[in-house]
C-alpha positions in Angstrom: -280.6 -108.4 145.8 -280.1 -112.2 146.0 -278.2 -111.7 149.3 -281.1 -111.3 151.2 -283.5 -113.8 149.6 -281.0 -116.7 150.0 -280.2 -115.8 153.8 -280.9 -118.5 156.3 -284.4 -117.6 157.4 -285.6 -121.2 157.2 -283.9 -122.7 160.1 -283.8 -120.2 163.0 -283.0 -121.3 166.5 -286.2 -121.9 168.4 -286.5 -120.6 172.0 -289.5 -121.2 174.0 -290.3 -118.9 177.0 -289.6 -120.7 180.6 -293.0 -118.8 181.7 -294.8 -120.4 179.3 -294.0 -124.1 180.0 -294.3 -123.4 183.7 -297.8 -122.0 183.5 -298.7 -125.1 181.5 -297.1 -127.2 184.5 -298.8 -125.1 187.0 -302.2 -125.7 185.0 -301.6 -129.4 185.1 -300.7 -129.7 188.6 -303.6 -128.0 189.6 -305.9 -129.9 187.3 -304.5 -133.1 188.8 -305.0 -132.0 192.5 -308.7 -130.9 191.6 -309.3 -134.4 189.7 -308.1 -136.2 193.0 -310.4 -134.1 195.4 -313.2 -134.9 193.1 -312.4 -138.6 192.7 -312.0 -139.2 196.5 -314.5 -136.7 198.1 -317.0 -136.3 195.4 -317.3 -140.0 194.1 -315.9 -141.7 197.5 -313.3 -143.8 195.2 -310.5 -145.4 196.7 -307.2 -144.4 195.1 -303.6 -144.0 196.2 -303.8 -140.4 197.5 -300.6 -140.3 199.0 -298.5 -141.7 196.2 -300.3 -139.3 193.4 -299.8 -136.1 196.0 -296.0 -137.0 196.1 -295.7 -136.8 192.3 -297.5 -133.6 192.0 -295.7 -132.2 194.8 -292.4 -133.2 193.0 -293.6 -131.3 189.9 -294.6 -128.2 192.0 -291.1 -128.1 193.4 -289.5 -128.1 190.1 -291.4 -125.6 189.1 -290.7 -123.4 192.1 -286.8 -124.4 191.7 -287.1 -123.1 187.9 -289.3 -119.8 188.9 -286.5 -118.9 191.7 -283.5 -119.8 189.5 -284.5 -118.0 186.2 -286.4 -115.0 184.9 -289.9 -115.1 183.7 -288.9 -113.9 180.4 -285.8 -116.5 180.1 -286.1 -118.3 177.0 -284.9 -122.0 176.7 -283.2 -123.4 174.3 -284.8 -126.5 172.3 -283.1 -129.0 174.5 -283.9 -127.9 177.7 -287.5 -127.2 176.8 -287.8 -130.7 175.3 -286.4 -132.2 179.1 -289.3 -130.4 180.7 -291.8 -131.8 178.4 -290.2 -135.2 178.9 -290.6 -134.6 182.7 -294.3 -134.0 182.1 -295.0 -137.2 180.1 -292.9 -139.1 182.8 -295.1 -137.5 185.8 -298.4 -138.4 183.8 -297.2 -142.0 183.0 -296.7 -142.2 186.7 -300.0 -140.8 187.8 -301.8 -142.9 185.3 -299.8 -146.0 186.5 -301.2 -145.4 190.2 -304.7 -144.8 188.6 -305.6 -147.3 186.1 -303.3 -146.8 183.1 -304.9 -146.7 179.9 -308.3 -147.2 181.5 -308.3 -143.8 183.1 -310.0 -141.4 180.6 -307.2 -138.8 181.3 -304.7 -140.9 179.4 -305.0 -138.7 176.3 -303.5 -136.2 178.0 -300.3 -137.8 176.7 -301.0 -135.4 173.7 -300.6 -132.1 175.5 -296.6 -132.4 175.6 -296.1 -133.6 172.3 -298.6 -131.1 170.6 -296.4 -128.3 172.4 -293.3 -129.6 171.0 -294.7 -130.0 167.5 -295.5 -126.2 167.8 -292.6 -124.9 169.2 -289.6 -127.1 168.7 -287.8 -128.7 165.9 -289.1 -132.0 164.4 -286.4 -134.0 165.9 -287.4 -133.6 169.4 -291.2 -134.2 168.6 -290.4 -137.4 167.0 -288.5 -138.4 170.3 -291.3 -137.2 172.8 -294.2 -138.9 170.6 -291.9 -142.2 170.7 -291.6 -141.7 174.5 -295.3 -140.9 175.1 -296.2 -144.1 172.7 -294.0 -146.2 174.8 -295.3 -144.9 177.9 -299.0 -145.8 176.9 -297.9 -149.1 175.6 -296.4 -150.0 179.0 -299.5 -148.8 180.8 -301.7 -151.4 178.6 -300.0 -154.0 180.6 -298.8 -152.8 183.9 -300.7 -150.4 186.0 -302.7 -150.6 189.4 -306.5 -150.9 189.5 -308.8 -148.1 188.2 -310.7 -146.3 191.2 -314.1 -147.4 191.3 -317.1 -147.7 193.7 -317.5 -151.0 195.5 -315.2 -154.0 195.9 -315.9 -155.0 192.4 -313.2 -153.6 189.9 -314.0 -152.3 186.6 -312.4 -154.7 183.8 -312.7 -153.5 180.4 -312.4 -156.0 177.5 -308.9 -156.4 176.0 -310.3 -155.6 172.6 -311.4 -152.0 173.9 -308.1 -151.6 175.6 -306.2 -152.1 172.3 -308.7 -149.5 170.4 -308.0 -147.1 173.3 -304.1 -147.7 172.9 -304.6 -147.4 169.0 -306.5 -144.1 169.2 -304.0 -142.6 171.6 -301.2 -143.8 169.1 -303.1 -142.3 166.2 -304.1 -139.0 167.8 -300.3 -138.7 168.8 -299.3 -138.8 165.2 -302.2 -137.1 163.4 -302.6 -134.2 165.6 -298.8 -133.6 166.1 -298.1 -133.5 162.3 -301.0 -131.2 161.8 -299.9 -129.0 164.3 -296.2 -129.0 163.2 -297.5 -128.2 159.3 -299.4 -125.3 160.6 -296.7 -123.9 162.9 -294.0 -124.7 160.2 -296.2 -122.5 157.4 -296.7 -119.8 160.1 -293.0 -119.6 160.8 -292.2 -119.5 157.2 -294.3 -116.7 156.4 -293.4 -114.8 159.4 -289.8 -115.1 158.3 -290.4 -114.3 154.9 -292.3 -111.1 155.9 -289.3 -110.3 158.1 -287.1 -110.8 155.1 -289.3 -108.3 153.2 -289.2 -105.6 156.1 -285.4 -105.9 155.9 -285.1 -105.5 152.1 -287.6 -102.3 152.3 -285.4 -101.1 155.2 -282.0 -101.4 153.1 -283.5 -99.8 150.2 -284.7 -96.8 152.4 -281.2 -96.8 153.9 -279.5 -96.6 150.4 -282.2 -93.7 149.2 -281.5 -91.7 152.4 -277.8 -91.8 151.9 -278.4 -90.3 148.4 -280.3 -87.4 150.2 -277.5 -87.0 152.7 -274.9 -86.8 150.0 -277.0 -84.2 148.3 -277.3 -82.4 151.4 -273.6 -82.5 152.2 -272.7 -81.4 148.7 -275.2 -78.4 149.1 -273.6 -77.5 152.5 -269.9 -77.7 151.7 -270.6 -75.9 148.4 -270.7 -72.4 149.9 -267.4 -72.6 152.3 -265.4 -74.1 149.3 -266.8 -71.3 147.2 -265.2 -68.7 149.7 -262.1 -70.6 150.0 -261.6 -70.7 146.0 -262.5 -66.7 145.9 -260.0 -65.8 148.7 -257.4 -68.2 147.2 -257.8 -66.4 143.7 -257.7 -63.0 145.2 -254.5 -64.1 147.2 -253.0 -65.2 144.4 -254.0 -62.2 142.3 -252.2 -59.7 144.9 -249.3 -62.0 144.8 -248.8 -61.6 141.1 -249.7 -57.9 140.8 -246.8 -57.5 143.5 -244.5 -59.4 141.4 -244.5 -62.1 143.5 -245.0 -65.9 142.4 -246.5 -68.3 145.2 -247.0 -71.8 143.9 -249.1 -72.7 147.0 -251.8 -70.3 146.2 -252.2 -71.7 142.7 -252.5 -75.3 144.3 -254.8 -74.2 146.8 -257.0 -72.8 144.2 -256.7 -75.7 142.1 -257.4 -78.0 144.8 -260.7 -76.0 145.9 -261.9 -76.0 142.2 -261.3 -79.8 142.4 -263.5 -80.1 145.3 -266.2 -78.1 144.0 -266.3 -80.2 140.9 -266.5 -83.6 143.1 -269.6 -82.1 145.2 -271.0 -81.0 141.9 -270.9 -84.7 140.4 -272.1 -86.2 144.1 -275.1 -83.4 144.0 -275.9 -84.3 140.3 -276.0 -88.1 141.0 -278.1 -87.6 144.3 -280.6 -85.7 142.7 -281.6 -88.4 140.1 -282.1 -90.8 143.3 -284.0 -88.6 145.9 -286.6 -90.3 147.7 -289.5 -88.2 146.1 -288.2 -87.9 142.5 -290.3 -88.6 139.5 -289.4 -91.3 137.3 -290.9 -91.9 133.9 -291.8 -95.7 133.2 -289.1 -96.0 130.6 -286.4 -94.5 132.9 -287.7 -97.1 135.6 -287.4 -99.9 133.4 -283.8 -99.0 132.4 -282.6 -98.5 135.9 -284.1 -101.9 136.7 -282.4 -103.6 133.5 -279.1 -101.6 133.7 -277.4 -104.0 136.6 -277.9 -107.2 134.8 -276.9 -106.4 131.3 -273.2 -107.8 131.7 -274.1 -111.3 132.5 -274.2 -112.9 129.1 -277.7 -113.0 128.6 -279.5 -110.6 126.1 -282.0 -108.3 127.6 -284.3 -106.9 125.0 -286.6 -104.0 126.1 -289.7 -103.0 124.1 -292.0 -100.0 125.2 -295.1 -99.6 123.2 -295.5 -95.6 122.7 -299.4 -95.2 123.3 -301.5 -92.1 122.3 -301.5 -91.0 126.1 -298.4 -89.5 128.0 -296.1 -91.6 129.5 -296.8 -92.5 133.0 -294.7 -90.9 135.7 -294.3 -92.3 139.2 -292.7 -91.6 142.4 -289.4 -93.3 142.6 -290.3 -96.2 144.8 -287.6 -98.7 146.4 -290.1 -101.3 146.7 -291.2 -101.1 143.2 -287.5 -101.0 142.1 -286.5 -104.1 144.2 -289.5 -106.0 143.1 -288.7 -105.7 139.4 -285.3 -106.1 139.9 -285.8 -109.4 141.5 -287.7 -110.7 138.9 -285.8 -109.7 136.3 -282.7 -111.1 138.2 -284.6 -114.3 138.2 -285.4 -114.3 134.3 -281.6 -113.5 133.9 -280.6 -116.5 136.1 -283.0 -119.0 134.4 -282.8 -117.8 130.9 -280.6 -119.7 128.2 -279.8 -116.9 125.9 -282.3 -113.9 126.3 -285.0 -112.0 128.5 -287.6 -109.6 127.0 -289.0 -106.8 129.0 -292.2 -105.5 127.4 -293.8 -102.5 128.8 -297.0 -100.4 127.5 -299.7 -98.3 128.9 -303.3 -96.5 128.5 -305.2 -93.9 130.3 -306.3 -96.7 132.9 -303.5 -99.0 133.5 -299.7 -99.3 133.2 -298.3 -103.1 132.1 -294.9 -104.7 132.1 -294.1 -108.4 131.0 -290.8 -109.9 131.7 -290.1 -113.3 130.0 -287.2 -115.6 129.5 -286.3 -118.7 127.5 -285.4 -120.9 130.2 -287.2 -123.8 131.5 -290.3 -122.3 132.4 -292.3 -122.7 136.0 -293.4 -126.5 136.7 -297.3 -126.8 136.2 -297.9 -128.0 139.8 -296.4 -124.7 141.8 -297.5 -122.2 139.0 -300.8 -121.1 140.8 -298.9 -120.7 144.0 -295.3 -119.2 143.0 -294.9 -115.9 145.1 -297.9 -116.8 147.3 -295.7 -118.8 149.8 -292.0 -118.7 150.6 -289.5 -121.7 149.6 -291.8 -122.8 147.0 -289.8 -122.7 143.9 -288.4 -125.7 142.1 -287.1 -124.0 138.8 -283.7 -125.1 137.8 -281.6 -122.7 136.1 -278.8 -123.9 133.6 -276.0 -123.0 135.9 -277.4 -123.7 139.3 -279.1 -127.2 139.5 -280.1 -126.5 143.1 -283.2 -124.3 141.9 -284.4 -121.4 144.1 -285.8 -121.1 147.6 -288.7 -119.0 146.3 -288.2 -116.3 149.1 -287.2 -113.8 146.6 -290.0 -114.0 144.6 -292.1 -114.0 147.5 -290.6 -110.7 148.5 -291.0 -109.3 145.0 -294.7 -110.2 144.8 -295.5 -108.8 148.3 -293.7 -105.6 147.6 -295.5 -105.1 144.1 -298.7 -105.8 145.3 -298.5 -103.7 148.0 -297.9 -100.9 145.4 -301.2 -101.6 144.0 -300.0 -104.0 141.1 -301.4 -107.3 140.1 -298.8 -110.0 139.8 -299.5 -113.1 137.4 -297.0 -115.9 136.7 -297.3 -118.2 133.4 -295.5 -120.0 130.8 -294.7 -119.2 127.2 -297.4 -120.8 124.8 -295.8 -124.0 123.2 -293.7 -124.2 120.9 -292.0 -121.4 122.8 -290.6 -122.2 126.5 -289.9 -120.2 129.3 -291.5 -118.2 132.2 -293.6 -114.9 131.7 -294.3 -112.4 134.7 -297.2 -110.1 134.2 -297.4 -107.2 136.3 -300.3 -104.5 135.8 -300.9 -101.1 138.2 -304.0 -99.1 137.7 -302.4 -96.0 136.4 -303.3 -93.9 139.3 -301.8 -96.4 141.7 -298.7 -96.4 139.5 -298.4 -92.8 139.6 -298.9 -92.1 143.2 -297.4 -95.2 144.7 -294.8 -94.6 147.6 -293.7 -96.5 150.7 -296.3 -96.4 153.1 -296.5 -97.6 156.8 -298.5 -100.7 155.6 -295.4 -101.6 153.2 -293.2 -101.7 156.3 -295.3 -104.2 157.5 
């Protein structure tokens, strides 16, 4: 179970669609042309139109070359996407140099390429682009052509005001990029965790389908093997009556009988694991506990017998995986023992899984299982602790089956973590894999 939870979902290669960046570059070029037209024709300001149009034309030529060379659905590697964003910053810096530097109100457009990088590229590229944008803004504070303005008098803004503009751009670059990166990273983590959850369910369903296939195979092969067995027995009998001894007939009959026994065992095993078989609560717990009994940790199971009949639910791979993952964590972090307590009544079915390990840190106890890559628990054998992805998957699967999952620690002087799982009895007895559980 831990192989999927430990998979490297946290650091995927991030590829940006070329068409996405090109659309933004075309939008920027059209906006820049519109701004030049308004300033020159609408406001009648004097500005170096030819130089600005050359810069915009160069940007358009780059866009056309990329559109001709690559398919619109082509995905850029992070390095090449960062190069295109670097080109955006350089083109904007040249335009601002020609039109007043930081005095130009469009100087805040330095934010755009850095924000795109923060949401789509690794953090290293974002830091480099942010540093480049800051360097360009700093240079433009000292070196630039005059701001286009009406009349012969040029607009002269106080140095303290320009310092404020520069500082606001730098702070906006830092704060908005950090915020965008955090939001995008949380979204990526959640998406990766849900993808891992879907992979878990797919694997569990595949294993369940193999059981059904084995049962069907055993059933289908049973009839021809029975026929072979009967014919070989009759041939052996006729040979004996004729006073002939043929060891081949005897061997054929023995091997046919052996095949029937093997298929019988397969059918018997498969019948206990068919997708829609019913399982008592005690059977569910025993199937969950059995794989973890040989790891040097004592697992004590206590089932409180109530006055109502024991709940019986459909065999659900999601519940089996969720309980198994939580129990596996308990065994990993336990020092000596793990307890599994279960009870029920007419309305609810409850299971408690507790260990005698270090417990859950108080600062994350309310968030564990709700966010992936969160756990900081340390096991006695593995000081690295867990990523929390397995717990997130387990909680997601159990809650989608109708359960409520709560994490806590044992009351002092005892120590260790406790996971309390409770289903409405009706939900437990009818829980099965639905399309919603497959995300």
